[in-house]
N, C-alpha and C positions, 0 to 999 in steps of 0.2 A: 279249550282246544290247544293241543300241544303240537308244535311244529318242530320236526326233527331236522337238525342241521349239523354240520360239522362243528367241532369245538370252536367256540368263540365267534361263530358266524351268526349274524343277525338276519332273520328271514326278511324277505322284501316286504311282505305285508306288515310284519311287525315294525319294520323300519318306518313304514309309512304312517301307521297310526299310533305307534308307540308314544311319541312326545305329547300327542293330544289326548288319547284315551287311556294312557298308562300313567304318566307323571301327574296328571291332574288329580286323579283319585288316590294316587300313592302318597300324597301329602297327608291325607287322613290316616293312612296306614302308618306312616312315620310317627304321627302323634300317638296312635294306639300303642305302637311298639315302645315308645319312650315311657308312657304311663305304666305299661306292664313291667318294664325294667325297674323303674323307680319303686313300684309297689313291692316287687320281689326283693329288692335291696333292703327296703325298710323291714320286711319280714325277717330277713337274714340277720339284720342288726338286733332284732328283738327276740331271736331264737335262744334256746337254752344250750346250744352247742358251745364248746370251748372256743376261745378267741382265735386259736390257730386254724381250726377247721372252718370257723366262720370267715376268716380273712381269705383263705384259699377259695372258699365257695363264692365269695363276693368277687374275687379276682377272676375265676373262671366265668362267672356270669358277665362280668364287665368286658371280657374278651369277645363276647358275642357281638357287642356294639360295633367295634371296627371290622369284625369279620362280616357282619351284615352290610355295613356302610361301604366297605371296600370291594366286596365281591358279590354278595347275594342280592343287593338292591337292584343292580343293573340287570342281573340274570332274571329276576322276577318281573321287572318292567318289560323287558323285550321278549319274555316268554321263550327263550332258547332252551335247547336240551343238549347235553353233551357231558364231557368229563368234568368240566368246571361245575356243573350243577351237582354232580355226584360228590365232588370234593367239598363243596360248600355244605351240602346236606349232612355228610358224614362228620365234618368238622363241627357243625352246629349241634349234632346229636351228642358228640363226644364232650363238648363244653357244657351242654345242659346236663348230661349224665354225671359229669364230674362234680358240678355244683350241687346237684341233688344228693350224690353220694356223700359228699363232705358235710352237707347240711340239708336235712329233709325239706326245710322251708324253700329251698331252691326249686322244688317241684312246681311252685306257683308259676314259673316261667313257661310252663306248658301252654298257657294262654297265648303266648307270642311264638313259641317254637312250632306248634302244630300248624298254624296258617302258613308260616314260612316254608315248612316242608311240603305242604300241599301246592304252594305256588312255585316251588323250585323243581319239582320232579313231575314226571308223568304219573298218571293215577296209580298203576299197580305198585311201583316201588315206593310211592309216597304213602300209600295205605300201610304197607309193611312197616316203614319207619314210624309212622304215626302210632300204630298198634304197639310197637316196641317202646316208644316214648311214653305212652300211657301206662304200660305195664311196668315201666322202670321204677316208679315209686313203690309198687308192691314188692318188686325184687329188692329194693333198698331196705324195706322193712324186714323182709325175710333174711337178708344178709346180716343185718345188724342183730337180729335175734338169734341166729345160729341154728334155730330149729323152728318148727311151726309155732307162730306167735298168734294169739287171738286178735292182735291188732290188725293182722293181714285181712281178716274178714271185714274189718271196718274200712280198710283202704280199697279192697277189691271192687266193691260196688261203684265207688267213685271212679275207679280206673275204667271199668267197663262202660259206665256212662260217658266218660271222656272219649273212649274209643268210638262209641256211637255218634256222639256230637262231632267228633273230628271227621269222621267219614261224611256225615251230612254237610259239615262245613266245607270239606274238600269238594264234594259234588257241587255245592252252591258256588264256591269260588271258581270252579272249572266252567260252570255255566255262565257266570258273570264275565269271565275272560273271553269265553267264546262269543258271547253277545257283543262284547266290546270289540273283538276282532272283526266280527261281521259288520258291526256298525262302522268301523273304520274302513273296511273294504267298500261298503256302500258309499261312504263319503268320498272316498278316493274315485270310485267309479262315477259318482255324480260330478266330481271335479273334472275328471277326464272327459265326460260327456259334454260338460259346459265348454271345455276348451275346444273339443271337436266342433261343437255347435258354433262357437265364436269364429273358428277357422273357416268353416263352411259359409257362415254368414258373411265373413270378410271376402271370401272368394266370390260368393254370389253378388256381393256389392260391387266388386271389381268388374265381374262379367256384366252386371246391369249397367254400370257406368260406361263400359266399353260399348255396349249395345246402344246406349243413349247417344253417345258421341258419334257412333257410326251413323245413326239415323239422322242426327242433327247435321252432320257433315254432308250426307247425301241430300237432305232436304233444303239445305241453305248453300253451303259453299260449292258443292258439286254442281247444283243446278244453276247457281249464279255464274260460276266460271263458264258453264256451257253457254249461258246467255251472252256473257261478255265476249266470248270467242265468236259467237255468231254475229254479234253486233259489229265487232272489229273487222271481221271478214267482209260483212256487207259494206262497211265504210270504206274498206280498201278498194272494193270493186266500183264504188261510186265517187271516189275522191277526184277523178278527172272529169267525168261527165256530169256529175251533180255534187259539187263540193258542199253546197248548203245542206243537202240531204246527208252527206257523209259527216258533217260537223254535228248534225242532230243526233245521228246514231252514236257517235263518240261521246257526246254529252250524256246520252241515255246509258251507255256503258259505264261512264264515271259514276252516275247515280246508283246503278246496280252494284258497283264495286263498294261504294260507301255503305249501302244497305247491307251488303254481305259482311263488311267489317263489323258493323254493329251487331249483326246476328251472331257472328263468331264470338265476340266479346260476351254476348249474352248467354250462349249456351255453355261456354266454358265455365261461367259462374253460376250456371243453372238458374238464370234470371228469366223474367218474363220476356218473350220475344218482343223486340222493338215495335213490330207492327201492331201488337195488342196493348202496348203499354199505355197509350193515351187515346185508344179508339176501340170501337166495338168489333165483334167478329165480322159483321156484314161489311163494315168499312174496310177492314183489313183484307177480306177476300176481294172486295171491289178494287182496291189498289193493285192487288196481284193480277186481277183480270185486265185492268188498264195496262199494266206492264206487258202482259202477254199480247195485247192488241198492238201496242207500239212496237214490239219486237218482231212480230210475225205478219202484221197487217191484216190479220183475221178480224172478223166481226165478232166481238165478244160482248154479250149482254149479261149483266148480273142483276138479279132480282131477289127480293126478300118477300116471304109470305108468312103471315101470322104476326102476332104482337111480339116485336123484338124486345128482349129483356136481357139483363146481365146473366152470364153463364159462369159456372165454375171455371177457373182458369185451366184446369186439366182438360175440360171439354173444349174450350176455345182453342187451345194449343193443338189438340189432335185434329180438329176440323180444319184449322188453318194449314197445318202440315199436309193434310189429305188433299186440300185444294191445290197446294203447291205441287204435290206429286202428280195430281191429275193434269195440271197445266204443263208440267215437264214432259209427261207422256204425249200430250198434244203437240208440243214443240218437236219431239223427236220422231213420233211414229204416226201421227194423224195425217197420212198422205192425202193430198187433194182436198183437204178440209177447207171450208170457207167460213164456217160459222161455229161458234161455241156458245152454248147456253149454260149459265150458272145459276143455281137456285139454292137459297138458304131458307129452309122452312122451319118455323117454330110451331110446335104442338105443346099441349099442356104437360105431357110427360116425356117428350123427346125433342130432339132437334135433328134435322136432316140436311145433308149437303148432296147436291146432285150436279155433276158436271157432264154435259152431253156435247159431243162433236159430231160433225157430218163427214168424218174422214173415211178412209178405205175400210176400216174395221178389220176383224179377224174372226177365225172360227173358235168357238168356246167349247165345242164338243170333242176336241181332241184331248188325249191324256196330257195332264199339266206338265209332267216332267219333260215331255218331248216338245210339245207345241202349245203349251198352255199360255194363259194370258201373261203370266210373269215373264216368260221368255220373249213373247212377241212384243209385249208393251214395255218390258223392262230393259231388254238387251239393247246393245248399240246396233249400228248398222250391220255388224257381222253376226248378230244374234247371240253375242256373249252375254252370260248372266252376270249381273253384278250383285244380286242378292239383297239389295236394300230398297227396291222400288215398291211394287205393290205388296210384296211380302212384308216389308217394313211397315207400310201403311196399315195392312190388316193387323199386324202385331200391335201397333199403337192403339188401334180401335178396340181390339179385344181386351186390352189391358184395362180399359175403363168400362167393360161390359157392352160395347157397341158391336156393330156388324157392318162389314164392308162387302159390297157386291159389284162385280164387273159383268156387264152384258154387252155382247157385240155380235155382229155377223158381217161377212164380207159384203161391202158396198153399202152397209146401213149405218156406219159409224159406231161409236162406242159410248156407253153410259157407265159412269162410275158413281155409285150411290153409297153414302156413308150415313148410318143412323145410329145415334147415341141416345140411350135412355137417360132421363134426368133423375129418375128415382134413386139409384144407388149413390149418386153424388149430390142429391138435393140438399143434404145437410152441410155441404162444404160452403165455405164462403165464396162468393162470386169473385172475390179478388185474390183468391189463393193462386 
């Protein structure tokens, strides 16, 4: 495949694959060229020509070496086309023709000259020069004889065979170079694809980490800060009338702050949540339920059903965070609630978390973007959406193949149910 450029210009694709797919196999060609040169020189030294013709023939043949090394080799490696290729090919033909004219033994250099012509030029001019080069020995015999010489009939079949072989060699070389170029382009495309994939993976990793931190901040720091603010405000209102109660609320606020600090350190390092580090899921959920009861004064009952067993850490974290989100919604939105029921149910192939309150509830039959559960349960008192409440909980659950459902109606309270199958994660270690 010949790539046409301006003089001296190296095509982009050739520049990409040249050092890999060109120089690598060109070392073999250099060896072949050196052997052809040495054999031709030996034949010249043993020829019957006079010493002067022989010396000039060897000199012309030897000039091909620097001509090839200084100009032709780079052109052939990079497969450029232009005036330099024409200059090199014409010079090569002149030096070969001079050597053959001075001493017929120099015609043996055809074995090196023909491939160089085919690699230096595009196919049509290359074939023309190759035909002329193969006919040149016949012309030399005819010029030396001065008239038709029977020796021409002996040289002509060899020249015709050389022409046929040269054309076939040229087609083969062109095909090899084209395949090498295509292979180089494929390698470069694969490299670019891998670079794009690496960039996309890096960006996806950054986005995933941002999402993880956003969820962790919402599920830990934001909720804890909300609890601390509520406890401090309650303590301020009771510091005169009930100082003992105020001190109790301030102590509870301090414990919540300490737990929040431990949670923050844990999720920044992507560690196991402190609540799960040395306890089971049921124990961790029960502690969160006790904290909800202390903060709000609600009656909170936490029960477990089924045979409790160690769970994969991914499942435990999602269920604990879901419980924390459900409790946060009870704090913010379960108006007139008096009782909260929490259930952790173990089944052979799944684990289920249910949080039920008897608050005011809301309508679930309205379009979600306007009045759906996420806005009513997630938003603050002014109805503003923060984007990391129930939506974040659903995203967490779906990431491990689970399902989160919210059911409610006005005056009938709210139920948040999270079910996580254990099949897809059964092979994970419970301590992961």
